[in-house]
N, C-alpha and C positions, 0 to 999 in steps of 0.2 A: 514422505508423501514414501509412492512404491511410483515406482519408472513403469510399473505392470497394470496401473489402473489412470495411463496419463492420457486421452488423448489426441492431444500434439506434441507427445512425443517425436513425430517424426519431420514436427514443421516448426521445430528447436520453442516449443512452449512446456507448460508443465502444470501437466491443473497440484494444487496445492493446498486445498481443507483438508480434500476427504484423509483420510487415519492416522491424523492428530485433533479429534475430536466435534468433525464438523457434522448433522444430517445431512443426508442423502442428496437437500434441498437445498439446501448452502454448495452453488461453488461457484469458485474465486478460482483463477485464472494472473499468469503475469507470462507476458513471451518474448524470447528470449531474440538476441540480436538476427536471428539464423532466418527468424521471419522478414525478414523488415520493418526498415524506421511507420511507425503503431501512425503518426505526422501523415500517408501516405491510406490515401484511403483504398486502394485492393488491398492489399495490406493489412488493414483493418479486416475485409470482406475472407478473407483469407482464415483467420485467426477463431472471428467469431463464425464464420460454418464449422471448423476448427469443432466448437464450441460447444457446436449445435445448439448456437443461440440465434441463429439468422430470422429476423424478425421481430426479433422482440425489439424495445424502445432503448434507445441507448444516452444515456443524459454523461454529458462532457463538462466541463469547466473552467471558465479563466480559471488556471491555478494563477495566488499571487503574492502564496511563500509565509503564507498565514495563517489566519485561525479560526475561518468563516467554517460555518458546519452546514449544507443544504441538506431540511431531511426531504422524504420522496412521495411523500403522498399520494401523487394519480400515475397512472399510465406512459401519462400524457410530457415532454420533453417540456425545459422550456423552451420561448421561438428566441433567446441569446444567452448561452452555456450562464451563467450566474455567476460573480467574481469571488470564491469563494477555493480549497482546497480540502475538504471532503463531503461526502452527501451518506448519509445515512436512513433506510425506511426501513419498513415490516411489509410494503407492498410485492403478490409474487408476481415478477414479471421484468417489472424493469432493472437494465443491464448499469452496477457503478461502474463510472469508472476515474484513472487519473492517469500523465503521462506520467512515466520516471525517468532516471539518469542520473542515475547518482544520490537521484534523494530516495526515503524510505514507503514504498509505499506499504501500509496500512490495513489491515484485517483483522476485522472487527466482528464477531452474529454472539448470537446468544444463544447458549447450544439446547435451547430444541426446533430451533429455526425460527423466531420471530423476529427475527428481525435481524439487519448486516448494516455495516457500513465498509464505507472505503475512505480512506485518505492518504493524500500526497503532503512526506513528513521528511522538510528538511532542518535542516541549521538554526532558519530565523522561526519555522513555524514548533522546533522543540524548544526552540526557547522561550519563548512563550507557551509551554503547553501544549500544545495542538496532541498530549495521547492524553493529560488528562479530559481539557475540554469536551473527547473523542465520547469518556465513558463516564464525565458528567451528560453529553446531551441525549447517548438510548436512554438513562434516566430520569429528564424532563421531556422525549418526545414520547419515550413508551413502558416509563416505570418499568427500567432494566434494570436488578444491580447491578449494580461489580461483579459483585462470584459469583453470575450467572452469565459474567460474556470472557469469549476465546479471543486471547491476540497471534496474529501472523504478521512478524516485521520481515519483508521480505527483500526481496536481491537488495542493497546499496550500498557507494559506496564503503568501505572499512574503515578499525584504524595503523592496517597497514598501510593507506595512501591518502591519510584524508588531512594534513597536518594544514594546523589553521594559526593565524597570528594574537597576538594576545589579547587586543577586544576581541574576537569570537571566545577563545578559549573562557577570559576572562565569567564569558555569561552562562557556564555551567560549573558542575559540584564536579570534587577533585577525580573525585573515581572514577568519573567518563573523561578522562583525558590522560595522557599517554605523554610523561619526558621520557626525553632520548638526546643525552648531550644540550641541546639547543634551540631542540623542537619538538613543537606540541601538536598529537596527533587527539580527534577527535575520536572516541567512540560513541557513533550514533546509533547504534544499539543500544549498548548498555545502559542509554543515556533515559532512551522508548522504553529499557524495561522496567529501570526506577521507578522513572511515574506511571506506568500502567501498573506494577505492586503500589505504591503512593498511593490505588487511589481506588483499590481493591482486587486490583484480580488474580487470580492465584494459578490457571495458563495463557502461559506465553511462551510462545516458542516464536524462535529469533531464527532467518535464516542462518548457514554457514558460507554464503557464496559474495562478492568483493567487484561488485561491478567497474571498478575501475584496474584491477586484475585480472580478470577473465576476459581478456581481451577481446576472442574465441564466444564469449557467449550471450556478450549484455554492449549495451551502448553506455560512452561517460563520456559526459559534459564536461568535468575536467581532464581526463585523457585525450580527448579530441577537439576538444571547442569548436564544435557540429552541432547541425538542428536531429540527429537520429536520436528517437526517442522508444520507451521502448512501454507495452499499455495493465495498465496494475485494474481486470476488472474481477465483482462479485453481482451476484443475481440469487434472489430467493427464486426455485422452481416452482411450479403453481402443483397446487397438492392436487 
């Protein structure tokens, strides 16, 4: 990812996907703290304006830390946000959104730009296999083979900061856990990459940012116990 192609750099957001294998019509972003709390209307409007997506239909979820995935087949958002944690679409125009603050925003796209998806993945969704289910959804809905997908795992709480208890740790493979003295930390990105590789993906890019460490750049629920959220969103430009 190059700051030189970042249309949101001045507002604290970043263009994610260009430069790591996505076609030009696939556009994905994640906001940073400088742009404000994305739960508020004004910062969201600023984000979409800077991304040149004003007027595009916006799709939001009622996120529940699960593995539900909604396929978008048109350009009219549902009257009420569906209870789920992921979107997929092959329709140009809709802007698919998830809110994050320590949980992972997982971006997936088909290499030619046939379809895109975005997913909110916390430890509960990860333990239940959300990355695997996300990959499977592309095949079930659009006939996309796993090897034709690329994944980007956006900023999330890192293994440096994410200590977990024994009940949580027991739900993950040992390779995704870091044990130091009497503490156990969970590497969310590593676990997500394991699941994606097992599903057949070859290209997986992990962000190196820790939302809990980088206090000036990201909101962190674990650190702040507050309601600030970043917004991750993806869209297919019309051809």
